[in-house]
N, C-alpha and C positions, 0 to 999 in steps of 0.2 A: 412593417419592420423597419425600424429607423436604421440608419446606415451602421451605427455603432453595434446594434444587435447583431447586424448580418455579418460584422467583421468575427465576433465571437464564432460565428459557426462556420469558419474557413475551411477548406477542403481537408487539410490535414486533420482537423479536429473532428471532423465527421467521419473521416477515415477509421480513426481511432474508436471513436464511439460504436459505428457500424460494424466493424472487423477489428475487434479489439485482439490486442496481444497479451497471449497467457490469461485469458479470462475463465475461470473456475478455479476449482481445489487441486492443490498441489499434494500428489502422494508423498507421503511420509515428511513433511516438513520439520524443520529443526526449529523454525521460529515462526510467530505468527502473532497477528493483533487485529482488532477490529474497532473501528471508530464510527461515530455517526456526527452530523450535523443537525441539531435538534429543531433548529430555526426553518429547515426545509426538508428535513427527513432524509438527506442522503445518508448511505450507509456504504462503507467501504471495508473490506477484509483483505489483508495480505498475509500469504503463505510465503515463506523464505526456505530455501535449502542452502545452508551455508556449508563451505568446506573446513576441514578441520584447522586450515591456516586463515580462516576467517573472510572468506571471498564469497559473494553471492552466486552460487552455482545456479539457482533458478530461482525466479520470482513470478509468483501468480497473484491474482487478484479477483475478487468477486464483490459484487454489490448490487444497490440498487440506487437509482437518483436521476439527478439530471445530467444533460449531454456533458457539461464541464466536468462535474464530479468523476463521471464514468471515463469519459476520454483521457483526463488528466491521469487517472491511476493506471490506465493502457500506457501511456508515454512514460510514466515513471517506472513502472516495473521492467520496461523494455530497457530504459537507460541504466537501470541499475544491475542488471545482469553483469557478473564480471566484476562488480567493483568491490573493493575491500570495505571493511567496516569503517576505516578512517574515512575513505572516500564518501560513504554514504554519511556518516555523522557530519563531514564538512559541507554537503551539498545543502545549501540555505534555502529558505522560503522564497527568497528574491530570484534564486537561481530556477525554482520551481516554477514560478510565474512566468520567467524567460523561457524555459521549454515549453510552457504551454502554448506561448504566442501571442495572441490578441490579448489588447489591454482590457483588463477587466474592473468593473466598480469593485468598491470593498467587499460588499455583500458577496458578489459572485467571486471574489479572491478567496472567499473562505470555502466555497465549492471546490475550487481548484486545489487549494492547500491541504484538504481533509486528506487525501491519499498520502501525501508528504509528511504529515504528523502520524498518521498511521505506520508509514514504514518508519519513521524514527524510534517510535515506540517498540516496533516489532524487532527489531534488532537486540532489543533488552529484554524480549520475551521468550525464553525457549519453551519448546514444547515438551510437556512432560509425557513419555511413553512409558505407560502402565505394564505393558507385556514385552519389554525388550530384554535383553539378556544380560542386563547389569546385575548386581547383587540385589538379592531380594532378602528383607528383614522381616522377621515375623512378629515382632512387636507392634503395638497400637500406634497409629498416626498421630501426630500432634493434634488434630482435631477431634480425635476419639478418647484421648486423655483426660480431659476435663471433667 
C-alpha cells in the first residue's frame, strides 16, 4: 500500500466505516433519496426526518460500497443532524471533502461526494405516506386517468 493510499484509511475513516453513525433505515422518514456511482457500484440511501420548522431531527444512511463512500456517508449524517435546510443546502462539496479528511484523487472524490449528492437531493424529496391521516380523495390518480 502506498503512503497516500494508507492516508485514506486514517483511523477516523475506519472508525466510521467499522462503527457507522445511524446506519440502517429510519422509521417514518419525511424525506429520502438514493444514489449510486455507476463507475464503481457504490450505493447510498439517506433517510431524513425534518421538523416542521425545517431542521434535520434525524438522519440515517444505508448502502453498499467502498470504505470511502460508506465512511463519508456516516460522517455526513452525523454532521447534518440538527442543521437547518439552509445550512444543508449551503454545505458545499469542498466542505464535504474537508469533513472526510484525507486528500483523495478525483475518482475517489466521487466516492466521497456520493452521500453529499444524495443528501442534497433528499431534502427536496418528501416521502409520500399512503396511509397517513391526511385527506383521502376517491377519484383516479393522475397516472390512472390516461
